[in-house]
N, C-alpha and C positions, 0 to 999 in steps of 0.2 A: 099296351101290349107292344112290345118291339122285339123283333128279331135278334136274338142273343147270341147264338153259337151253332156250330155245326160239329157234330161228334164223328169223326170217321174210325174205322177199323182198317189196319192195312199191314201188310208184310213191310219190313225195313223201316219201322217207326222212326228210327234216327235219322234216317237221310230224310224222311218227310219233315222232321223238325228243323232240320238244316235248311231246308227248302223254304219253309213257311218264315223262319227266321231270318235267313239271309238274303231272300229274294224279295218278300212281302215286307220284311222288317218288323215282325211280331216280336214280342218279348216274352221270355220266360215266366209262367205263372205257376209253376210248381208241377211236381209229379205225384202219382198216387199209384203204386204197383205198375202196371205195364202201360198207363196212360199218362202222356205228358200233355200239359195245357198251356196255350199261347194266347196272350191277350195283346189288344191294341192300346189305344192312348184313351179312349172313351171310358167310361164308367162301367162296364161290363167286367165281370171279374177274368173271364178269358171269351175269345172268340172261336178257337178251334181246338179241341180234343183229338188226340191221335192216340189210338190203341194198338198196341201189337197183336196182329192176327194172321192167320193163313192165308186169306183172301180179303181184297178189299171191298168196303161198303161204305155207304153212307149210314151209320147207325142210328142218328137220330138229327131232326132239325130242332133247334132249341127257343123257344119264345119266352121272355121275362115278361112279368107284369106284378101288379100288386096283388094281396091275398084275394080281393074282391074281385078283381079280373080273371084270376086264375079259377076261383070257384064259380064264375059265370061261364066259362067253356067247359069246366067239369060238368055242371047242370044242362047246359045246352047239348052235349053229347048223348047224355040218356033222353033228352027230349026229342033228339033225331032218330031214336029207336035203335041205338049203338048200345053195347053194354057199358055201363059207367067203368072208368079206369080205376084201377086201385091208386089210393094216393100213397106217397113216399113221404115219410116226415123228414128225412135229411139225406140228399145225395152227398157221397163222400168226394167233395170237389171244391175248389175254389167258388166263394159265395154262399157255401152252405144251404143251397135252395131246399124248399120242398116242393112236391109237385106230383106230376103223372105222365106217363106215355099214354099215347094212342096211337093205332094204327090206322093209316090210310086204306082205300080200296085195293093197291096194288103193293101193298106191303111197305109202303112208306112209314117212317115213325116219327111221329111229331111228339115234341116234349114240352110241356107248359110247366115252368118254375115261378116261385117267389124268392128271389134271393134275401137271406137274411143277413147276409154280410157283402152289400155292393162293394165294387171296387172303385177307387178314386181316380180320377182324371189324371194325366200325364200331360205335362207341357212337352210335346216332340212332335214337330210338324212333321218329320219325315215317317212316323209312324201311323198306318191306318188307324182310324177313331173305331169303326163299328162296321159290321157286315150291312149290306143294304138290301140285298136279294139273293134269294136261291132259285136255281134252276133243277126242275124235276123233270126226267124225261118220263114219259107216260104211254102207255099203249092206248089207253081211253082217257085223253084229256078231260072230256065233260063229266066223265063220272068222278073224275079227281077233283075237278073243280067245284063239282055239286057238292062233294063231301066237305071240302074246306069251308063252302058257303053254309050249308045246312046244319053240318056237325061242330064246325070249330067256330062260325060266327064270323067269317071272313068274307068280302064283297069283291064282285067281279070289277075291277075297273079299268080293263081294255081288253081288247080281242085281236088277234091276226089270223090268217089262215091256218097258223101252225101252232099259236101260243096262246094261252088263256093267263092273263094278269090277275092275280087276287092279292087283296091288303086288308089289313087288320085297319080299324078306323082312325087310329092314332100313330100309325107307323109308316105310312106310305108303301109303296109295292114291294111286297115280300117274296111272295113264291110266284113262280111262271111254271106252268105246266105245259110242255112242248110234247108234241105228239110226235112218236118216233115209230120208224116201220123197222120190225126186226124180222130178219130172213132166215 
């Protein structure tokens, strides 16, 4: 299982595309309706999707793996007492993946997919290869970490006073739940 992409919704999508392309060095991976896809030099079909929307939000954090890995996570969710997510046969996006969505305890959305058409790596040293981690702000980081461990099969790899680091066994550190204070 690997961290594959982050799906954003936001106003002014074209300005965000320009930022990720011109500042980060990501490459165009296509468009579907209001969504633009940007890829890196690695084998993921894309790393960031940007969908035009009225308000900004992280719509999903996407992990990819084999059909067996995705099936294991799907079964584990039900074992952890959560409703089994509905499977999607084919998402309309680069990679043509199948998979499912699952919501975390504070509304975070995780998506697990198996790409049927993986991307090919590109020799471009100036282009990022892949995403290495995602930081999620949370009000109750312990509950969020417990969910990723119990329901999704991640493991806690480190803690600080303000952060809990979780990872999937073959992917390294992927999610950091940070405690935030909201006034």
